[in-house]
C-alpha atoms as one frame of an Amber mdcrd trajectory, in Angstrom:
protein
 -36.987  39.963  17.338 -35.706  38.384  14.153 -35.888  34.594  14.106 -33.445
  32.415  12.233 -34.885  30.501   9.328 -34.544  26.690   9.320 -32.224  26.720
   6.295 -29.913  29.162   8.102 -29.706  26.873  11.118 -29.024  23.859   8.895
 -26.249  25.787   7.141 -24.652  26.816  10.441 -24.859  23.240  11.703 -23.222
  22.027   8.479 -20.374  24.542   8.755 -19.756  23.636  12.392 -19.777  19.931
  11.530 -17.305  20.454   8.686 -14.925  22.445  10.886 -15.058  19.808  13.628
 -14.533  17.036  11.081 -11.542  18.971   9.752 -10.142  19.156  13.274 -10.527
  15.390  13.632  -8.865  14.713  10.272  -6.110  17.134  11.247  -5.478  15.113
  14.408  -5.293  11.926  12.341  -2.632  13.378  10.017  -0.586  14.783  12.894
  -1.774  18.379  13.267  -3.322  19.864  16.367  -7.097  20.122  16.477  -6.858
  23.909  16.211  -4.673  23.740  13.122  -7.033  21.281  11.466 -10.058  23.439
  12.251  -8.266  26.566  11.025  -7.225  24.958   7.750 -10.751  23.657   7.205
 -12.270  27.088   7.860  -9.706  28.639   5.503 -10.527  26.088   2.801 -14.286
  26.688   3.213 -13.774  30.460   2.990 -11.692  30.030  -0.181 -14.336  27.779
  -1.730 -17.010  30.353  -0.857 -14.937  33.115  -2.409 -14.516  31.109  -5.632
 -18.241  30.279  -5.731 -19.117  33.946  -5.183 -16.867  35.049  -8.025 -18.417
  32.505 -10.375 -21.926  33.451  -9.308 -21.455  37.179  -9.891 -19.508  36.689
 -13.119 -16.370  38.484 -11.875 -13.925  35.984 -13.291 -11.853  36.185 -16.418
């Protein structure tokens, strides 16, 4: 069985924490918790996409 490495678990914990923090901030600004979590996950995915493009050199 393949075990998760400690850095993988730390990364997953960080992502979960960021999404939950986004849900809390969303509630503060008047969104539902689900909308806040969704927007945070969307923003994190976009930032990952940008970082991946820069890392592989596929930008103009």
